[in-house]
C-alpha positions as a Markdown table, in Angstrom:
| # | Residue | x | y | z |
|---|---|---|---|---|
| 1 | Met | 78.3 | 25.3 | -77.1 |
| 2 | Lys | 75.2 | 26.5 | -78.8 |
| 3 | Thr | 72.2 | 24.2 | -79.3 |
| 4 | Ile | 70.9 | 23.7 | -82.8 |
| 5 | Asp | 68.0 | 26.1 | -82.2 |
| 6 | Glu | 70.5 | 28.7 | -81.1 |
| 7 | Lys | 72.7 | 28.6 | -84.2 |
| 8 | Thr | 72.6 | 31.6 | -86.5 |
| 9 | Asp | 73.3 | 31.5 | -90.2 |
| 10 | Ala | 76.8 | 32.8 | -89.4 |
| 11 | Asp | 77.3 | 29.9 | -87.0 |
| 12 | Leu | 76.3 | 27.4 | -89.7 |
| 13 | Lys | 78.6 | 29.0 | -92.2 |
| 14 | Thr | 81.5 | 28.6 | -89.8 |
| 15 | Asp | 80.6 | 25.0 | -89.1 |
| 16 | Val | 80.2 | 24.1 | -92.8 |
| 17 | Leu | 83.5 | 25.7 | -93.7 |
| 18 | Ala | 85.1 | 23.7 | -90.8 |
| 19 | Glu | 83.6 | 20.5 | -92.0 |
| 20 | Leu | 84.7 | 21.1 | -95.6 |
| 21 | Lys | 88.3 | 21.7 | -94.3 |
| 22 | Tyr | 88.1 | 18.6 | -92.2 |
| 23 | Glu | 87.0 | 16.4 | -95.2 |
| 24 | Pro | 90.1 | 14.8 | -96.8 |
| 25 | Gly | 88.6 | 14.7 | -100.2 |
| 26 | Val | 87.9 | 18.4 | -100.5 |
| 27 | Asn | 90.2 | 21.4 | -101.1 |
| 28 | Ile | 88.3 | 24.4 | -99.8 |
| 29 | Ala | 90.6 | 27.0 | -101.4 |
| 30 | Asp | 88.2 | 27.7 | -104.2 |
| 31 | Ile | 84.9 | 26.8 | -102.5 |
| 32 | Gly | 82.5 | 29.4 | -101.1 |
| 33 | Val | 79.6 | 29.0 | -98.6 |
| 34 | Leu | 76.5 | 31.1 | -98.3 |
| 35 | Val | 73.8 | 30.5 | -95.7 |
| 36 | Lys | 70.3 | 31.9 | -95.5 |
| 37 | Asp | 67.6 | 30.7 | -93.1 |
| 38 | Gly | 69.5 | 27.4 | -92.6 |
| 39 | Ala | 69.8 | 26.7 | -96.3 |
| 40 | Val | 73.4 | 26.3 | -97.5 |
| 41 | Thr | 74.7 | 27.3 | -101.0 |
| 42 | Leu | 78.0 | 25.8 | -102.1 |
| 43 | Asn | 79.7 | 27.7 | -104.9 |
| 44 | Gly | 83.2 | 28.0 | -106.5 |
| 45 | Phe | 85.3 | 25.5 | -108.3 |
| 46 | Val | 86.8 | 22.0 | -107.8 |
| 47 | Thr | 89.1 | 20.0 | -110.0 |
| 48 | Asn | 87.0 | 16.8 | -110.3 |
| 49 | Tyr | 83.5 | 15.6 | -109.8 |
| 50 | Gly | 84.4 | 13.4 | -106.8 |
| 51 | Glu | 85.5 | 16.4 | -104.9 |
| 52 | Lys | 82.2 | 18.2 | -105.7 |
| 53 | Trp | 80.3 | 15.1 | -104.4 |
| 54 | Asn | 82.5 | 15.0 | -101.2 |
| 55 | Ala | 81.8 | 18.7 | -100.6 |
| 56 | Val | 78.0 | 18.2 | -100.7 |
| 57 | Arg | 78.3 | 15.1 | -98.5 |
| 58 | Ala | 80.3 | 17.0 | -95.9 |
| 59 | Ala | 77.8 | 19.9 | -95.8 |
| 60 | Lys | 75.0 | 17.4 | -95.2 |
| 61 | Arg | 76.8 | 16.2 | -92.0 |
| 62 | Val | 76.6 | 19.6 | -90.3 |
| 63 | Ala | 74.0 | 19.9 | -87.6 |
| 64 | Gly | 71.4 | 22.5 | -88.4 |
| 65 | Val | 71.6 | 22.5 | -92.2 |
| 66 | Arg | 68.1 | 22.4 | -93.6 |
| 67 | Ala | 68.8 | 22.3 | -97.3 |
| 68 | Ile | 71.8 | 22.5 | -99.7 |
| 69 | Ala | 72.1 | 24.1 | -103.1 |
| 70 | Asp | 75.1 | 22.8 | -105.1 |
| 71 | Asp | 76.4 | 25.5 | -107.4 |
| 72 | Ile | 80.0 | 24.2 | -107.5 |
| 73 | Val | 81.5 | 24.1 | -111.0 |
| 74 | Val | 84.0 | 21.3 | -112.0 |
| 75 | Lys | 87.1 | 22.7 | -113.7 |
| 76 | Leu | 89.2 | 19.7 | -114.5 |
| 77 | His | 93.0 | 19.9 | -113.9 |
| 78 | Ser | 94.9 | 19.6 | -117.1 |
| 79 | Thr | 96.2 | 16.1 | -116.1 |
| 80 | Leu | 92.6 | 14.9 | -115.7 |
| 81 | Val | 91.2 | 16.1 | -119.1 |
| 82 | Arg | 90.0 | 13.2 | -121.2 |
| 83 | Thr | 88.1 | 13.0 | -124.5 |
| 84 | Asp | 84.5 | 12.1 | -124.2 |
| 85 | Gly | 85.3 | 8.8 | -126.0 |
| 86 | Asp | 87.9 | 7.9 | -123.3 |
| 87 | Val | 85.5 | 8.8 | -120.5 |
| 88 | Ala | 82.7 | 6.7 | -122.1 |
| 89 | Ser | 85.0 | 3.7 | -122.6 |
| 90 | Ala | 86.3 | 3.9 | -119.0 |
| 91 | Ala | 82.8 | 4.1 | -117.6 |
| 92 | Ala | 81.6 | 1.2 | -119.6 |
| 93 | Asn | 84.5 | -0.9 | -118.5 |
| 94 | Gln | 84.0 | 0.1 | -114.9 |
| 95 | Ile | 80.4 | -0.9 | -115.0 |
| 96 | Ser | 81.3 | -4.3 | -116.5 |
| 97 | Trp | 84.1 | -5.0 | -114.0 |
| 98 | Phe | 82.3 | -4.0 | -110.8 |
| 99 | Asn | 78.7 | -4.7 | -111.5 |
| 100 | Ser | 78.6 | -8.4 | -112.5 |
| 101 | Ser | 75.0 | -8.7 | -111.4 |
| 102 | Val | 73.9 | -6.3 | -114.2 |
| 103 | Pro | 73.3 | -8.0 | -117.6 |
| 104 | Lys | 75.7 | -6.9 | -120.3 |
| 105 | Gly | 74.2 | -4.1 | -122.4 |
| 106 | Ala | 71.5 | -3.2 | -119.8 |
| 107 | Val | 73.1 | 0.1 | -119.1 |
| 108 | Gln | 74.3 | 2.6 | -121.7 |
| 109 | Val | 76.7 | 5.5 | -121.2 |
| 110 | Val | 76.5 | 8.8 | -123.0 |
| 111 | Val | 79.2 | 11.4 | -122.5 |
| 112 | Arg | 79.1 | 15.0 | -123.6 |
| 113 | Asp | 81.8 | 17.6 | -122.6 |
| 114 | Gly | 82.7 | 15.4 | -119.7 |
| 115 | Trp | 79.2 | 15.0 | -118.4 |
| 116 | Leu | 78.2 | 11.4 | -118.0 |
| 117 | Thr | 74.6 | 10.2 | -118.5 |
| 118 | Leu | 73.5 | 6.7 | -117.5 |
| 119 | Glu | 70.5 | 5.2 | -119.2 |
| 120 | Gly | 68.9 | 1.7 | -119.3 |
| 121 | Glu | 67.2 | -0.7 | -117.0 |
| 122 | Val | 68.2 | -2.7 | -114.0 |
| 123 | Gly | 66.3 | -5.0 | -111.7 |
| 124 | Leu | 67.1 | -3.6 | -108.3 |
| 125 | Gly | 67.4 | -0.1 | -106.8 |
| 126 | Trp | 70.7 | -0.8 | -105.1 |
| 127 | Gln | 72.2 | -1.6 | -108.6 |
| 128 | Arg | 71.2 | 1.8 | -109.9 |
| 129 | Ser | 73.0 | 3.6 | -107.1 |
| 130 | Asp | 76.0 | 1.2 | -107.1 |
| 131 | Ile | 76.6 | 1.9 | -110.8 |
| 132 | Gln | 76.8 | 5.6 | -110.3 |
| 133 | Asp | 79.1 | 5.2 | -107.3 |
| 134 | Asn | 81.5 | 3.2 | -109.5 |
| 135 | Val | 81.8 | 5.8 | -112.3 |
| 136 | Gln | 81.5 | 9.2 | -110.6 |
| 137 | Phe | 85.1 | 9.3 | -109.5 |
| 138 | Leu | 86.6 | 8.4 | -112.9 |
| 139 | Ala | 89.2 | 10.9 | -114.3 |
| 140 | Gly | 87.6 | 13.3 | -116.8 |
| 141 | Val | 84.0 | 13.1 | -115.3 |
| 142 | Lys | 82.5 | 16.6 | -114.7 |
| 143 | Gly | 79.1 | 15.3 | -113.6 |
| 144 | Val | 76.7 | 12.4 | -113.6 |
| 145 | Thr | 73.0 | 12.2 | -114.6 |
| 146 | Asn | 71.5 | 8.9 | -113.5 |
| 147 | Leu | 68.5 | 8.1 | -115.8 |
| 148 | Ile | 68.6 | 4.3 | -115.1 |
| 149 | Thr | 65.1 | 3.0 | -114.4 |
| 150 | Ile | 64.1 | 0.0 | -112.3 |
| 151 | Lys | 62.1 | -2.8 | -113.9 |
| 152 | Ser | 62.2 | -5.6 | -111.3 |
| 153 | Lys | 61.2 | -9.1 | -112.3 |
| 154 | Val | 60.3 | -9.7 | -108.6 |
| 155 | Ala | 56.7 | -9.2 | -107.7 |
| 156 | Pro | 56.2 | -6.5 | -105.0 |
| 157 | Val | 55.0 | -8.5 | -102.0 |
| 158 | Asn | 54.6 | -6.9 | -98.6 |
| 159 | Val | 57.0 | -4.0 | -99.6 |
| 160 | Lys | 55.7 | -1.8 | -96.8 |
| 161 | Gly | 56.3 | -4.4 | -94.2 |
| 162 | Leu | 59.8 | -5.2 | -95.4 |
| 163 | Ile | 60.9 | -1.6 | -95.4 |
| 164 | Glu | 59.4 | -0.9 | -92.0 |
| 165 | Ala | 61.1 | -4.0 | -90.6 |
| 166 | Ala | 64.4 | -2.7 | -92.1 |
| 167 | Phe | 63.9 | 0.7 | -90.5 |
| 168 | Glu | 63.3 | -1.0 | -87.1 |
| 169 | Arg | 66.6 | -3.0 | -87.4 |
| 170 | Ser | 68.6 | 0.1 | -88.4 |
| 171 | Ala | 70.8 | 1.7 | -85.8 |
| 172 | Leu | 70.7 | 5.0 | -87.8 |
| 173 | Leu | 66.9 | 5.5 | -88.0 |
| 174 | Asp | 64.0 | 6.1 | -85.7 |
| 175 | Ala | 61.4 | 3.9 | -87.3 |
| 176 | Glu | 58.6 | 5.6 | -85.4 |
| 177 | Lys | 59.2 | 8.9 | -87.1 |
| 178 | Ile | 59.0 | 7.6 | -90.7 |
| 179 | Gln | 55.8 | 6.6 | -92.5 |
| 180 | Val | 55.9 | 4.2 | -95.5 |
| 181 | Glu | 53.2 | 4.3 | -98.2 |
| 182 | Asn | 53.2 | 1.6 | -100.9 |
| 183 | Asn | 51.2 | 1.6 | -104.1 |
| 184 | Gly | 52.4 | -1.4 | -106.2 |
| 185 | Thr | 56.0 | -0.7 | -107.2 |
| 186 | Lys | 56.0 | 2.9 | -105.9 |
| 187 | Val | 57.1 | 3.8 | -102.3 |
| 188 | Thr | 56.5 | 7.2 | -100.7 |
| 189 | Leu | 58.3 | 8.1 | -97.5 |
| 190 | Arg | 57.0 | 10.8 | -95.1 |
| 191 | Gly | 57.8 | 12.0 | -91.6 |
| 192 | Lys | 60.6 | 13.8 | -89.9 |
| 193 | Val | 64.3 | 12.9 | -89.2 |
| 194 | Arg | 67.0 | 14.6 | -87.3 |
| 195 | Asn | 69.5 | 15.1 | -90.1 |
| 196 | Asn | 70.2 | 14.8 | -93.8 |
| 197 | Ala | 72.2 | 11.6 | -93.4 |
| 198 | Glu | 69.1 | 9.9 | -91.9 |
| 199 | Arg | 67.0 | 11.1 | -94.8 |
| 200 | Asp | 69.4 | 9.6 | -97.3 |
| 201 | Glu | 69.6 | 6.4 | -95.4 |
| 202 | Ala | 65.8 | 6.0 | -95.3 |
| 203 | Glu | 65.7 | 6.3 | -99.1 |
| 204 | Arg | 68.6 | 3.8 | -99.5 |
| 205 | Val | 66.7 | 1.3 | -97.4 |
| 206 | Ala | 63.5 | 1.8 | -99.4 |
| 207 | Trp | 65.3 | 1.3 | -102.7 |
| 208 | Ala | 66.7 | -2.0 | -101.5 |
| 209 | Ala | 63.3 | -3.6 | -101.1 |
| 210 | Pro | 62.5 | -6.2 | -103.8 |
| 211 | Gly | 59.9 | -5.0 | -106.4 |
| 212 | Val | 60.4 | -1.3 | -105.8 |
| 213 | Trp | 60.6 | 0.7 | -109.0 |
| 214 | Ser | 60.5 | 4.3 | -107.6 |
| 215 | Val | 60.9 | 6.1 | -104.3 |
| 216 | Asp | 59.4 | 9.5 | -103.5 |
| 217 | Asn | 61.2 | 10.8 | -100.5 |
| 218 | Gln | 59.1 | 13.5 | -98.8 |
| 219 | Ile | 60.8 | 13.2 | -95.4 |
| 220 | Asp | 61.4 | 16.5 | -93.7 |
| 221 | Val | 64.6 | 17.3 | -91.8 |
| 222 | Lys | 64.1 | 18.8 | -88.3 |
| 223 | Trp | 67.3 | 19.3 | -86.4 |
| 224 | Ser | 66.0 | 18.7 | -82.8 |
| 225 | Trp | 66.2 | 15.8 | -80.5 |
| 226 | Gly | 62.8 | 16.5 | -79.0 |
| 227 | Phe | 60.6 | 17.1 | -82.0 |
| 228 | Glu | 57.0 | 15.9 | -81.9 |
| 229 | Asp | 55.1 | 14.2 | -84.7 |
């Protein structure tokens, strides 16, 4: 078996295609993969937005992938086509049912040609991502733009320390490789991680800290178990 450093672009393409095929939520029949210098481009067509999201997530799991360009187009199956009004109503109901911690009317849904835009304000970062998770798999959704902003009523106290402590508790992250910078309600993450999943997890942890309004994730991905700072 080749090490990560020995993998060619052709090897990565083979691995990405294999992972897409392995992912239950993806039909690879109409998905293409291009790789150049470790950067993967996904193209082609899927029948729903959830499948597109699953395809990108699967590509992120492949060792050696440095970056991903998502050029997949959603072409809804005839049984999944909904009017924009139906999609908007379903999304609003979904948010109300599954996000009881979000005040009624705090989030607005705008739908145009199946593309769903979320607007408004919530108090915590995890609420912002949770709302998107609850609507992106709805029938008729071709894409999601999340413009929800964070306006926490909680004063940002020792944000840097809370995030660093969470990193140290995590079984998924190497806390020594990630640096946290905090300026009021804004958090910036720097450093190196071994894979895209770690990078996403570090951002998720940062958003969960009370008082955080924005996270600038500047962490680099370096696929090597022996990398130096």
